N, C-alpha and C positions, 0 to 999 in steps of 0.2 A: 504493500500500500504506500510506503514511503516514496518509492520511485514514481508511482503513479501521480503523486501530488506535486512533483517537482515543477512541471510546466504549467500548473494551474494557478489562477489567482486565488489566494487564500485569505479569507476574512480574518483579521486580527482584532478581536473585540477586547481591547485593552482598556480597563477601567471605564467601561461604558456607563456605569452608574453615575459617573461624574460628568458625562458629556450631555449636551442638549439633545432634544429629540431630533431624529433624522440626521444623526452625525455618525460617520462610519470611518474606521481606519482599515485599509486594505493593503496587502503586500503582494508583490509579484516576484517569483523566483523560477528560473528555468534556464534552458539553453540560450545561447546568444540570439538565435532566430525566434524561438518560441517565446522567450521572455519579452523581447521588444514588441512582438505582435500582440501579446496579451496586454502589455502596457498601453499600446495604442488603442486597443479595443475598449479598455476601461475609460480612457480619455474621451473617445468618440461617443461611447454610450452615455457619458455624463454631459454631452453637448459642448465639450470644450475643444480647443485646438492645441496640439502638442508642438513644441519646438524641439529641434534636434541640432546639436552643435558638436561636430566631430573635432576632437582635439588633434591638431596637425600643425607642424611647423612652429612649435612653441619653444622659445629659448629657455634656458634655466634662469631661475631667479627666486626671490622671496615671495612672489605672487604671480599668478597667471590671470591676466585681465582679458576677459572675453566681452563681446558686445552687451550681454545681459547680466553677467555675473563675474565675480572674482574668486579665484581659488587660493586659499592660504592653508598652511599647516595649523592644526588646532593648537599645538604647543609652540608655534613659531619655528622658523628655520627655512632651509633652502629646498626648492623644488627642482628636480632634474628630470624632465619628461623623457621617456624612452618608449620602446615598443615591446609588446609581449604577444607571442603566438598569433592567434587569429583575431585578437581584439581589434576593433575597427579603426582606432586612432591611437594617439599617444597615451601613455599611462604614467602614473606617479607611484613611487614606492611608498606604501603605508604599512610596512612590516610592523606588527604590533609590539609594543613594549609597555611596561608598567605592570598592571595586574589585570585580572579578568573583569568583564563587564565594563561599567563606566570607568573603571580604573585605567583602561587602555585608551581612553578618548584622545589623549594628547598625541598619540601616534597617527591619528587620522587627519582628515581634511575638513575645511569649512568652505561651503559655497555661499557667498553673499550676493543676493540678487538685487538688481536695481528696481525691479517691479516684483510684486508679491507672487508667490507660487504656493501650491499645496500638493503638487505631484512631482515626483523625481524618479529617474531611472538611469542606470549606467552599467558598465561592464566591470567584472572583477576577474583577476587572473592569479594563477598559482595557488588557489585556495583548496584546502582539504588534502594537502599532501603530507602534512605532519602536524604535530603539536595539538592534537585533539584533547578535549572538545574545543572547537573553534567556532565562534559566533560572530555574525555580522550585524551591525546596528546602524539605523538611521534615526536622527533626531531633528525635529523641526523647532526652530527658535528656542533651543535649550530645554525642550520638553522631554518627557519620559522617553527613553530609548525604545525604538520599535525594532524588534528582532526580525530581520529579513532573510536569515539563513543560518543553519547550524550544521557543522560536520562533527560526527562522532568517531568515525574510523577512516583510515586512508581510502580515498576513492569513492566514498559514499555520495559525494556531490559532483562527481565527474559526469560529463555528457559526451558520449562517443569517445570515451577514454581520455578526455581532455579536462584539465583543471581550469575551465573557463565558464563563467556563469553571468547571467543578467539578473540584477536585483532592482527592485523599485518599491516605492511606498506612496500611498495616498492618504491624506487626512483632510476631509472636507468639513472639519469642525471650524476652520478659520482659514486665513491666508498668512503666509510667513515670508520673511526676508532672508532667513538663514537656514541652511541645511548642513548638518554634520554627518560624517560617515567614518566608521572605524571598525576594526576587527580586534578580537581579543585572544587569538591563538598565539600566545607568547612564544617567540622563537621561530615562527614561520615567516616565509617570504610572502608578501601580499601586495598586489597592485590594483589601482583604481583608475578608471577613465574610459578610453574608447570614444564613444559618443555619449554626450550628456543629453538626456531627454527631460523636459520640464513643461509644466502647464499650470494654469490656474483654473480649478473647477469651482463652480458656484457652491456656496455652502449648502449642504444637504442634498447635493445632486447625486451622490451615491445612494444606493438603496438603504432604507433603515436596517439596523442590525438584524431584526427578526425576519426580514425578507431575504437576507443573504443565505443561500444554501449552505449546509454544513460541508466541510471539506470532503468527507467520505462520499456524500451525495454527488459533489462535483466530480470526484474521481470516477464514480460508477457511470455517470452520465456522459463524462468526457466533455463537459461544457466549457470549462475554463472561464475566460472572461465573458463569454456569451451568456453565462448564467446570470451575470450582473444585469445585462441588458434585459433579460427576461424578467428578472425580479422587478425592475423599474416598471415594465409594462403591466405586470400583475398588480403592482401597487396603485397605478393610475386607475385600473379597472375597479379595484376594490375600494378606492377612495371615494 
């Protein structure tokens, strides 16, 4: 069942009792191709438009300035873009240090946007090759970390034998100017980048938590992101 869930959009109902009505947090985790397709499907189903920025031709420095956002290290320091495997663009080494969970946040990166976003997706390389358990986190505006992937043993998050994945997160509770990403597999090599995907969804545009199918149901039906679009149509009819 674990492998069946990889390429699906998984609802993450974190602390929902504290969130307003019709507020949903959703994650995407999958192969490079399936992951980005699922990400785009969620954005489209929410009636939004996704932006896609391939990292290419970027010189080293303390920050990477793009048209809509700037990338810096969470703990400060130098960025040396390089390439990795089949990832679509340049990547940044964010090999974890510190301790597990939030304790490793300084090893990651911050994306500071000039205009608000609440949807983010990108590529990760050389993950799941050692130092398990290893978890990947995304945080919007210093909020609670959202787990977007976890490796328990060597190779359990590989696709077609490759240590390359797409991860993403959506939070339609609000809009945000800052996104942080990091991993906590202390001792492993880890890179972030490729193409950065981002969007601003209307608040409450994802289906209410009770209308999002359970992950097991999504796996059995093979609906992936399309399950979200169906849930929205059912909500409209029932409303």
